[in-house]
C-alpha angles and dihedrals in degrees: 000000000000114000130189092234093055091046092048090046091050094048092048093049093046091049091047093047089048092052093045090047092050093048090047092049093048089046091052093049093046094047093045091051089048092050092049092047091049091049092052091046090052092048092049091048092051091047089054090051091051091044091054089048093052096043091058093045114126090210093072115107137161088258093065149294125295138165125227123213094257093057093044089053091051092049091050090050090053090050092051094044097050097030090236138128121239123206124183118199122193109196104306096341131084109233099178130017139152098005094307138096113238116229112261089230091057107123097185108126117237093238089063091059098042131075119248091257092050090047091052091048090049092054092049092049093048096044098042097030096224139108115283121199123191140152137205133186089275104040151001115229142178126202118201124185114225123194109210093178139329093293105030122070123167135182121231113204119192117188137178133188115267090223093058092047094050095040093096090045093055090046089053089049091058091049091049092050089054090049090047090053091051091047090050091054090048089048092053092050092049091046092050093050094042094049089048092052090049095047096043096078090046090055090049088050092050091051091051092047090051089055089051089049088054089060106271094128093156093061112105121211118238115184119161102207143101120344093249092053090046088053089053090049091051090050092050091048089050090049093049090049089055091045090051090050090047092050090049089048091049092051090047090048092052090048092049093046090050091048095045093048093044096050098067090042090052091050091048091050092049092050093046092048090051091054093047092052090056107069096180100035114156121249091247090060091048089051092048092050092045090052089054091046090050090051091052090048090051089050091050089048092052092050091050092046092051091046091052090049091051094047091046091054092048093051096044097041108155093016106109133160095230120198135154109254139166106259093194092057091045091055091047092052091051091048090053092053093050096041095088090054091050092046091059088065096033093247113161115228114207124187122192121186119174097192144352107280124199117190141167106247145134100262097203096050095041091048089054091051095048092043092054092051095049094041091051090049088057096041096049095044135100121255112269090022131129141241121202123197117188128185127196140149145195130199094290111022142030120220130211120191121189114190129176141179092230139127094291130212125272112251094239091055101046094092091057101050093095094055118106115267091001113144127176094206109023095185092053091045090057091050091052094042095246120163099192092242102092099087091042089055090046094052092047092052092049093047089051086060089052088249136129136230129200134182129215118183145157122198114259091359103077144264135260124200117193121198126192121190130170115252089222117047115234115199 
């Protein structure tokens, strides 16, 4: 199972090892270059010392080059002191090599006694008359041309074993490997503690979330950690607050549904019991009670119908039967259906449409929303009042405004009118047959169309609902 701590630990160790490895590699290269440079500098310094010694030799004549015992002794001392080998080449002959003086009569050419690299370096030094430094797997060497006089020119070659030159470098390598091992252990310890410090708040967060999962919605998370984790905690706290509100709303909804469904049944039972207690009740009384029972049944049926509409919208949110329809004609049809209800109370219905508006909507759901708004404007109005419905559009939205001269809504209750079973005046709602679900159904239908609804009202002066819906439906 892959865990964040293991992954974080692995990444930290890999990054640390990479950095240590890179520093070690650069250190090795730098130190090796420094050791080689120092070796060459030492060889060149020794060659200069030998050159000075030979230039001031009294044995030098125009007839050739020779070494006296004193100079040979000095050269041997230099070899012993610096752990090097000195070779003196006169023209094409080796005069001195390996702690011994070569016989003057020796006719062995120098190239036969030198390696190919040394021979190449000798040619370069003789032809170009400058110091040549080279190294092979076996040795480092430096060849320096020395002019004894106008006719005599010799080459001084100083060499040293590669192993002795790189001995300090290899010793340093071992020390660095030990240091790298110590640094790696320190890195692992730091990575373990750091990964633990990073994961600790996440574990605390997990524990708190598990408590919320167990039902403690009111428990707020408090984790003092990195900004990103604190942002997650704030989001979770916001989510639990909404869940708590939703749970409270659900419980209230269940309570309201139970109450609303029970009230008509209670009334029916009371009326039926009253009839049963009167054995010789007249037919007129039976008829009066049956009319009341029928009214309660109608009320129960309306509550159930509205509940089913609301539940259906919740379950099919986002599933709309979209078609392009004429919104002006739709509003006119709804006004015709409601006109008889308004006429009973002498309420004047006014429809204003500024243009023909075609839009992509679900006709059934939008009809239900507009119908609820206009019907409410009639129900919660004064006799001889008015209801004005206006329709307009721009290049993106169409707008429906439903205004009335009715009883209005108190300012402190306007935010709650879209809640389920919420009624401003419960007594009046019962008189008009309201269930408290109409505006909730209306808002759901408008939101499904990616629209918006707002209410503006003043008590005893009237109410205005404004609806905005896109002309083109966007899923």
